[in-house]
C-alpha positions in Angstrom: -75.6 27.0 -1.8 -72.4 27.2 -3.8 -70.5 24.9 -6.2 -67.2 23.3 -5.7 -64.5 25.1 -7.8 -62.4 21.9 -8.1 -65.0 19.7 -9.6 -65.2 19.2 -13.3 -69.0 19.6 -13.1 -70.6 21.8 -10.4 -71.3 20.0 -7.2 -73.6 21.6 -4.7 -72.0 22.5 -1.4 -74.5 23.2 1.4 -72.8 25.9 3.5 -75.6 25.9 6.0 -74.6 22.5 7.4 -72.8 22.7 10.8 -69.2 21.5 10.8 -68.5 18.2 12.4 -65.3 19.1 14.2 -64.2 17.9 17.6 -61.7 20.5 18.9 -60.3 18.1 21.5 -59.4 15.6 18.7 -57.8 18.4 16.6 -55.8 19.5 19.6 -54.7 16.0 20.4 -53.4 15.3 16.9 -51.8 18.8 16.7 -49.8 18.0 19.8 -48.5 14.7 18.2 -47.8 16.3 14.8 -44.2 17.3 15.5 -43.3 13.8 16.5 -45.3 11.8 14.0 -42.6 11.7 11.2 -39.7 11.2 13.6 -38.7 7.6 13.2 -37.1 7.6 16.7 -40.3 8.9 18.5 -42.9 6.9 20.2 -44.2 6.1 16.7 -41.0 4.2 15.9 -42.9 0.9 15.6 -45.1 2.3 12.7 -41.9 3.5 10.9 -40.2 0.1 11.5 -43.0 -2.0 10.1 -43.7 0.3 7.1 -41.1 -1.3 4.8 -42.8 -4.7 5.4 -46.2 -3.4 4.6 -44.9 -1.7 1.5 -43.1 -4.8 0.3 -46.2 -6.9 0.7 -48.3 -4.4 -1.3 -45.7 -4.3 -4.1 -45.7 -8.1 -4.2 -49.5 -8.2 -4.4 -49.3 -5.6 -7.2 -47.1 -7.9 -9.3 -43.7 -6.5 -8.2 -44.0 -2.9 -9.1 -46.3 0.1 -8.4 -45.0 2.0 -11.5 -47.9 3.3 -13.6 -50.5 2.3 -11.0 -52.9 4.5 -9.1 -53.2 3.6 -5.5 -55.9 4.7 -3.1 -54.8 4.3 0.6 -58.0 4.3 2.6 -57.6 4.3 6.4 -53.8 4.4 6.7 -54.0 7.0 9.4 -51.4 9.7 9.2 -49.8 9.0 5.9 -46.7 7.0 6.7 -47.7 4.3 4.3 -49.0 6.7 1.7 -45.7 8.5 1.5 -43.9 5.2 1.0 -46.3 4.2 -1.7 -45.8 7.5 -3.6 -42.1 7.1 -3.5 -42.3 3.5 -4.8 -44.0 4.5 -8.0 
């Protein structure tokens, strides 16, 4: 057992626990990685709709994200997260 170096207080980390990694899933997403951020790839619809999602979130936040902390849970690959960070 060790502690997490990034935590403000020691958090036990059980190194004896087996990793929960599906190599096939890792390989699948690795194969997509080079095209994920290309707005002209097969992921174009995600890039196209992102400004609408961002606008809706900003409106719900009162018109600005400045000074706010946002937790993006379940966005997938970070396309929305990047836009949120740039917005404030």
